[in-house]
N, C-alpha and C positions, 0 to 999 in steps of 0.2 A: 731570404724570404720566399715563400711559395707563391705561385702565380695567383691562386685563389685569394690569398691575403691582399695582394695588390688590387685584384678585382673589387674586393669589398671596400677598399679605399676609393677607387676611381668612380664607383657608382654613387658616391656621395655628391659628386659634381653633377649639376643639372646641365646637360649638353644636348637637349632635344633640339634638332634643327627645325627650320621653318621654311617650307617650300614657297610661301607667299612673299618671301623677302628676296630681293634680287642681288644683294651684295654678299660677299663671302668674307668671313663666316656669316651665316644667316642669324646666328644668335651669339651673344657675347659670352655666354657660359662656356662655349667651346674654346674661346680664347683663354679663359681662366684655367681650364684643364691643360691647354697647350703650354701655357707658361709653367704650370706645376710640373708637367712631364719634362720640359726642357731643364728645369732646375734639378730634377731627379737624375736625368741623363748626365748632367755635369758632375754630380756627386758620385755617380757610378764610374766615371772616367771616360765617357765617350768624348770624341773630339768633334770640332766644327759644329757644335750644337747651336741651333738658331731657330727662332720662331719668326716667320715672315709676316708681312702685313695682312695676309689672308688666314693666319693661324695654322699654316702648315708647319709642322715641327720636323727639323732635319737633324741628323747626327750620324757619326761614323764610328765604327770600331776599327782602329788602324790595323793593318796587316801585322802579323807576328810570325816571323821566321820564313814566310813564303810570300814575299812581296809581289811576286810575278803572277799570282793567280788572278783570274777574272773577277772583278768586283761584282757582287750581287747583293740583293737587298730584301728587306721585309717591310710590309706596309700594313697598317691597320687604321681604322677610322675612329675619330673622337666622338662623333655625334650619335644620337639615338633617335628613334622615330618619334613623331609627334601625334600619331593617330590615337594613341592610348596614353593616359597619364604616365609621365616619366619621372616624377619627383614629388615628394621625397621617397626614396626607395627604402623599404624596411625588409631586409632579407631574412630568411629563415635558414639556418644552417643545421642540417640533419645528418648527424654522424651515424655510421653503421646503419644506413638506410635499409629498411626491411623489404623493399621492393613493392610495397602496397601503396594505397591511396594516401595522399597528403592533403590535409585541410590547410588552406591558405589563409591563415589569420582569421579575422572575423568577417571576411569579405563575402562568405557564402559560396566561394569557389573551391573546387577540389581538383587537385592534380591526380589523374588516374591512369593506371596502366592500360585500361581499356581504350582511352583516347591516345595514349602515348606508349605503345607496347615496348619500346626500348627501355622503359623504366625497370622492367623485370631483370634486365641484365645489369642494373646498377646496384643490386642488392649487396650490402656490405660496404658500399662506398660512401663518400661524403657528398650529399646532395644539397645544393644551394637553390632556394626558390624565392619567390616574392611572398608578400602577405596577401596577394590577390588584388591589391589596389593600384599597382603600377607595374610597368615592365621591370625586368631586372637590370637590363643594360649590358648584358653579356655580349650583345651585338652592338658594338664590337669591342667593348672594354675588356672582354676576355682575351681577345687577340692582342690588344695593347699590353695587357698584363703579362702575357706569355712572351712577347717580344722583349719587354723590359727585364723579365726574369732571365731569359736567355742571355741578354747583354750582361747582366750581373755575373752570371756563372762563367761565361766565356772570358770576360775581363779578369776574373779571379783565377783563371786556369793558365797553365804554362803551355798548353797544347797549341801547336802552330795552326795558323789559319790565314786566309787572305783578308782583304778589306771587306767589311760588311757595312752596307748602307741602310739606314733606318729612316722611315718617314711615317708620321701620323697625320692623317688628312681630316679636314672638316667636311661636313655636308655630303657625305656619301649617300645618306638616305634620301636626299633631294635629287640625286643623280648628277651632282656637280663635283663630287669629291676628287676626281682625277683631273679635272679640267685645268687647274692652275698649278698642278704639281710641276716644279721646275726640274726637268729630267737632267739637265746639265749639273745642277747643284746636287741632285740626288746621287748621281755618279755611277749607278749600277748599269750593267749590261742586260740583266734580267732580274726578276724579283718574284716574290710570292706574297700575295695578300693572305693574311691570317684572319679569316672571316667566315669559316664554315661551321660545320656541326661536329660529327664524330671525328676523332683525331686520325683515324685510318683512311678517311675519305679525301681523295685528291680530285679537285674539280677543274676542268679546263674547257667546258662547254657551257655557255650561258644562253639565255634567250636572245633573240632579236626583240627589241622593245620599242614601242611607240606609245604616245599619249593621245587621247582623243577627247575633244570637248564639243558637246552639242549645246547650241543656243536655239531655243524653240520659242517662237512668237505666236501667241494666240490671237483670237478676236473676241473681245469681251462685250457682252450685252446683257440686258436683264434676262434672267433665266425663264421668266414667264413668256417672253417673246423671242426665244432663242432658236426656234426651229429653223434649220437650214442657214443659220446666220453665225451662231457661236462656234468658235474653234477653241476648245479647252486645251491650253498648252500642256497641262499636266497629263491629260489623257493621251495627247500625242506623244509625250515622253514615254508613257507606259507602252504605247504601241511600238515605239522604236525598240524598247527593251525586248519585247516579245518577238520582234522580227529577227533577232539574233538567235543562234542555236542555243537552246536551253541546256544542253549537256556540255557545252564548251565554256564552262566557268571553272574557277579554281577548285571549288568543292567537289567537282566531278571529273577532274583530270589528274594525271600523274606522269612521271617519267618524261618522255619527249612530247607529250601532248600539249598543245598550245591552248590559249583561252582568251576570252574577252572578260574583263573584270570591271564591274560597275563599282567605282570607288565612292561616289557621292551623287546625290540627286536633290534637287530643290525645285519648287515651283508653285504656281497658282494658275488661275485661268488665263491671265495675260501672258505670263512668261514662265519658262521652265528651263532647267539646265541639267545635263548629265555629264559626269566626268568618268572616263574609262581609261584603262590601260589595256594594251594589246600585246600579246606575247606568243612567240613560237620559236622553236629551235631551228626549224627548216626555213630557209630564206624564201623559197617559193610559196610555202603555206602562209608565211608572214605577210608577203605582198598581197596574197589573196584575201587575208583577213581585212586589210586596209581597204581593198576594193569592195568587200562586202558592205562595209560601213558607207562608202561613197554611193553604192547602189541604193542603200536604204534612204540616204539623203535625197537622192533623185526621185524615188518613189513617193516619199512623203510630200515633197514639193509639187509633184504632179497631182497628188490627191487633194491637197489642201491649199495650194497656191504658192507660187514662187516666193521665197523668203521666209516661209514658215519654219524651216529647219536650216540652220547653218552649222556645218561640221568643219572643225579644224583638227587636223592630224599632224603630229610632229614626231620624228624619229628621236629616240633617246639613246640607245646604244645597240651594238651589234654583237653577234655570237663570236666570242673570242677564239673559238675553235678554228675559225678561218685563218688566224695567225698562228696559233699554237700547233696546228698540224705540221707546220714546218720546223717546229722546235721540240721534237720528241724527247731529246735528251734532258730538257728541263723537267718534263713530266716524269721521266724515268728516275731522275735523281730523287724526286719526292717519294716515289714508290719505294726506292731502295732505302731511304731514310726511315720510312714507316716500318719496313720489314726489319730493319736493324734494331728497332726498339721492341720487337716482339709482336707487332701487329700485322695483320693480313691486309695489304693495301687494296683499296677499292676505288674505282673511278665512277663517278656518277655525274649526270648533267645537273647544272645549277638551275633550279626553277626560280630564277631571278637573275640578278646581275651583281657584279662587284666592281670596285675601282679597277680591277684588272681588265674588265671589258674595254674601258676607254684606253687604259694604259697600253694594252697589247696593240691596239690600232695606232697609238702614238709612237710605237717603236720599242716598247718595253714589254717583252713577253712576260706574262704574269699569271700563272695558275693560282688556284686558291687552296688553302690548307684548312683543316678543321681545328676547332678550338675546345671542344667539349661542352659547347653550349647548345641548347635546343629550344624549340617552340618560340622562336623570336617574334617580336612585334605584338606581344600581348601579355596578359597577366599570368599565363601559365609558363612563361619563360623560366628556364632553369639551367644550371651548369653543374658539372661533376668535377670535384677538386682533383681527383686522381687522373681523370682524362686531361685536365689542364696541365698536369705534370707531364703526361705523355706527349702533349703538344710541344712543351718546352724541349723535351728530349729529341723530338723530330727536328726542331729548329737547330739544335746543337749538332745533330748528325749532319745536317746540310752544311753548316759552317765548317765542320772539320773534314767533310768529304770533298769540298770544293778545292 
């Protein structure tokens, strides 16, 4: 079975996670897929297959002929984002894609090369899109599908290899996916998350990440007698927004540039709230960004009165390059594997995070590999079947080279 065929099966499961829920998994749909994957792993012949109480799926491909090699692993996540509708997914499969714009069902949305220039390079390939009403779910069910396809092919081969450790995690999109992964049970000395985009791209630098929540309290009175009395919490929230650098937002940054991202806002005269995420690859600049917000809180309270604005900041993950700089051989093996299947390896910073961010700091060095999926977290998400095949070949190269 090809990886894209597995993807089309896995996206029928509704596994959107829920960041408002404190237990793991945050949604039961993730457990349903976890159990289905465990059953499939058993049928393929993996050993030590189990789903734990938090819906982490574990399994191993036993060593064959070279039992002394260092065990390493592959990881992908079960969940999808909840910011945009995730179910039911109605995929469009476009064979021999012409490299031009694709109408996404009856949604009124169009996937265009002008917005996504890499589409021109996909001419002649098999493109998988949504119908424009949901995400596709290739983030990260493409990674799950590629790992499972690799397992099927390795187990059917007589080629020698060491022990391979597999884990599928819940709740990566909420930032908790690696927190409860049992490293002893997993058994690997290092691993690769399969959660990127183009298959030739190897990622080992992530953002430093924090969340920030503003709670703004106004003073409400009749607007006819409000002069010098009323404090409109919604206007204070707008003032806070404009006190941050207008060019340091996701839509105006790239590469190693950090940003402040306003995720949501709500409010009225009495109360308002802002939810932000803060991102930067550089530790010093990241610390400065948090200080900028704290300075704004101080200025607002000096202007409108103590307690008008309450800011809460919490760290989410750190740049895994701090760990992986000491493990260059793990990165080089991924580059060599990509080159072996005819691709030119590229290293790029992740403008986000992966399970590998937390895992690297927990003692499991964990770069990220591409899947052939693009435009994650929205209705323009798409995947390329042939690139998914290439991702499988890269995983197999890593297995046989170790």
